[in-house]
Every structure is written in C-alpha cells, then in structure tokens.
C-alpha positions, 0 to 999 in steps of 0.5 A: 500499500505504501509503494502504491500511494508513493507511485500515485503521488509521483505519477500525479505530480509528473503527469500534471506538470506534463499535461499543464505544459502540453497545454501551454504548448497547445497540445492536448493535456492527454499528450502531455500525460502519456508523455509523462508516463514515457518519462517515468518509464524505461526510456528516460527514468529507467535508462538514467536512474535504473535503481531508483526506477526498479525500486519506485515501479517494480513490474510485480507493482503494476497489477493494482495500479492497472485495476485502479487506473482502468476503474477511472477509465471505465467511470470516464467513458461512461460520463462520455457516453452519457452525453452522447447527443441523440438529435445530432447523432441522428442528424449526422447518421449518414456521415457516421456510417460512411466515415466509420466504414472508410476509416477502417477500410482505407488504413486496413488496405494500407497495412495489407499493402505494406505487410509483405515488406514489413513482414520479411523484414521486421516480422518474428520468425513463424508468424503466418502471413494472414495473422500478420496481415490482420494485426498490422491492418488492425493497429492502422485503422484503429481508433483511440476511443478514450483519448479521442473522448478526452480531446473532445471533452477538452474542447467542450465538443461534446454536444456538437455534431462534430463531436457526436459523429466522431464519437460514434464513428470511434465506437463502430471503429473500435467494435470492429477492430476488436472483432478483427483482433479476435479472428486475428488471435483465433488464427494465431491460436491464442484467445486469451482464455476467452469464448471462441468467436462464434460465442464472442459475437453472439454474446456481443449481439445479445448484450447490445439488444439487452442494453438497447432494447431492454435496459434503456426503456427501463431506465427511462420508465424509473425516472418517471417513477422516481420523480426526483428533481435532483439525482439522490445519492442512492440513485448515484450508487446504483448507476456506478454499480450498473456501470461496472456490471456492464463493463463486466459484461463486455470484458466476459464477452471478450470484447473490452470493458470500455465498451460496457462503460460507454454502452451504460452511459448511452442508456442513461436518461437524458434529464439535463439536471441528472446529468450535470449532477453525475458529471459534477460528483464523478468528474473531478475524481476521474479526470484529476485523480484516476484517469492520468493514471492509466495514460501515465501506466500506458506511457511507462510501457512504451521502450522508445530507446528501441529505434535506432538505425536509419532503415528502421527510421525509414520504414517507420516514416513509410508506416506514419504516412500511410497511417495518416493519409489512410485514416484521415483520407478514408474518413475525410473522403467518406464525410465529403460523399455525405454532404460535408464541407471539405473542411468539416470533413478533414476535421472528422478525419482528424479526430479519427486519426487519434490512435493513442492508447487503444493502439498501444493496447492493441501493440502489446497484445500483437506483441504478447502473441508473437505477431510483431517484433520489438522493432516493428512495434516500437515503430508502431508506438511511434505512429501512435504517438505522432497521430495523436499529437497532430490532431490538435495542430490540424484541428486548430488550423481548421478553425474548429476552436475549443468552445466555452463550457456550457450546457448540452443543449447549448453547445454547437459547433457552426463550422459542422453544418448539417447536410439537410439544413439550407 
C-alpha cells in the first residue's frame, strides 16, 4: 500500500506538470500525460536511474496500479456515453456510417499493402502471413476511443455535431477492430482464455440487444417513477454499480470493458439536471486522480529507445504516412460524399486519426502473442503517438476552436454544418 500511494504521488505530479506544459504548447493534456508516463518509464527514468526506477516501479506492482486506473477509465467513458446527443446523432447518421466504414477500410488496405515488406524485414520467425496482415491492418485502422473522448471533452465538443459523429465513428471503429482482433487471435492460436469467436459475436449481439431494447427503456420508466428533481445519492450508487456490471459483461464476452461502460452511459436517461449532477460528482475524481494513472501506466510500458538506425526510421516514416493518409483520407472522403464541406470532412478525419492508448493496447496484445517484433512494435508506438499529437494542431488550423463550457443543449459547432439544413 505504501508503494502504491507513493507511485500515485509521483505519477500525479509528473503527469499534471506535463499536461500543463502540453496545454501551454497548444497540445491536448492527454499528450502530456502520455509523455509523462514515458518519462517515468524505461526510456528516460529507467535509463538514467535504473536502480531508483526498479525500486519505485517494480513490475510486480503494476497489477494493482492497472486495476485502479482502469476503473477510472470506465467511469470516464460512462460520462462520455452519457453526453451522447441523440438528435445530432440522427442528423449525422449518413456521415457516421460512411466515415466509420471507410476510416477502417482505407487504413486496413494500407496495412495490407505494406504487410509483405514489413513481414520479411521485421516480423518474428514463424508468424503466418494472414495473422500478420490482420494485426497490422488493425493497428493501422483503430481509433483511440478514450483519447478521442478526452480531446473532445477538453475542447467542450461533447454536444456538437462534430463531436457526436466522431464519438460514434470511433465506437464503431473499435467494435470492428476488436472483432477483427478476435479473428486474428483465433488464427494465431491464442484466444486469451476467452470464449470462441462465434460465442463472442453471439454474446455481443445479445448484450447490445439487452442494453438498447431492455435496459434503456427500463431506465426511462424508472425516472418517471422516481419523479426526483435532484439525483439522489442512492441512485448515484446504483448507476455506478450498473456501469461496472455493464463493463464486466463486455469483458466476459471478450470485447472490452470500455465498451460496456460507454453503453451504460448511452442508456442513461437524458435528463439535463441528472447529467449535470453525475458529471459534477464523478468528473473531478476521474479527471484529476484516476484517469492520469491510466495514461501514465501505458506510457511507462513504452520503449522508445528501441528505435535505432536509418532503415528503421525510414520504415517508421512509411508506416506513419500510410496510417495518416489512410485514416484521414478514408474518413474525410466519406464525410465529403455524405454532404459535408471539405473543412468539416478533414476535421472529422483528424479526430478519427487519433490512435493513442487503444492502439498501444492492441500493439501489446500483438507483441505478447508473437505477431510483432520489438522493432516493429516500437515503430507502431511512434506512429500512435504522432497521429495523436497532430490532431489538435490540425483542428486549430481548420478553425475548430474550443468552445466555452455550457450546458449540453447550448453547445453547437457552426463550422460542422448539417447537410440537411439549407
């Protein structure tokens, strides 16, 4: 316990400082928090003071640290799902469907094109071509749902058309990516101890049906029955418990607990005073204490010191260009075809190009099952960090400025036009 508390003190101070510095430099706070984790990890702290690093962050202590930080991420994604605007979602349905599909297809195709060249140079011995293509394509096409949500929250875009569409596309992207990951794991002979692929898909369908058709209407009826103006403390506890249960259900299915937390937020009744109360009671604890632990923990597991040599940097650049043009190009083209202006389409593509932590999770899975070598793993980590870092500058160049904090019904983004509006 003493070690865990001391780790939390160090991580919070370092990530708060790096997050503040990132904001001063015009970046999202989450970028600073990830870099803070890298500074505390083997690339900096572990390299220059290995004995202190081993004493403060021994590998055996990461389990409790990870559980605590993941709980914070689950609560954060519940808050994001809770603020999903159904009206904007309906208006932007054509853009969301097309953008989510093409933002997966284009970068996955880029990964498939590069797969042969990367496999003969950097793949571990014995990995099959099909599993390697799947793992590389997933790494290219995934969107960092929690990081994207954090960027949208920092820019106060939760209730805007652009923010709502980006959140929906990212959710669809990650569901498809995790499904493809299950296929890849099945092909390579590793399922992580979870259920088989058909049972995973069946369980996901049953879960989504239960949440949308059963849980959401029951929640709406419960609100009418309670007829409470304020959110009672007991109801707050029930909501948090149901959120954790939903996350546990998706974890058991074999998808990811974050999707369960997001779906719990989607099913939360759309009562503005309750939504405001939930955010006021949970946001401070999650954003200040728990969520930085997750970003820092992931950063501490990143080994940037493995990049060396001009050949590795050349292929890292090729991977980065393919990832950016595939993801942004696919999403932007789909948004443009659905009736958006080029400015709005590129803004959506820039948001979906955010890879960050979910990418790092996928890369760690691929590395653990022997699909990626340490060198290729590090190249893809660099790609994930760079694509996340360029999101905010692109949005600023396009004129998508941070809005002032307002109520959800008051938040609008004029630049992201409704295609159905004259």
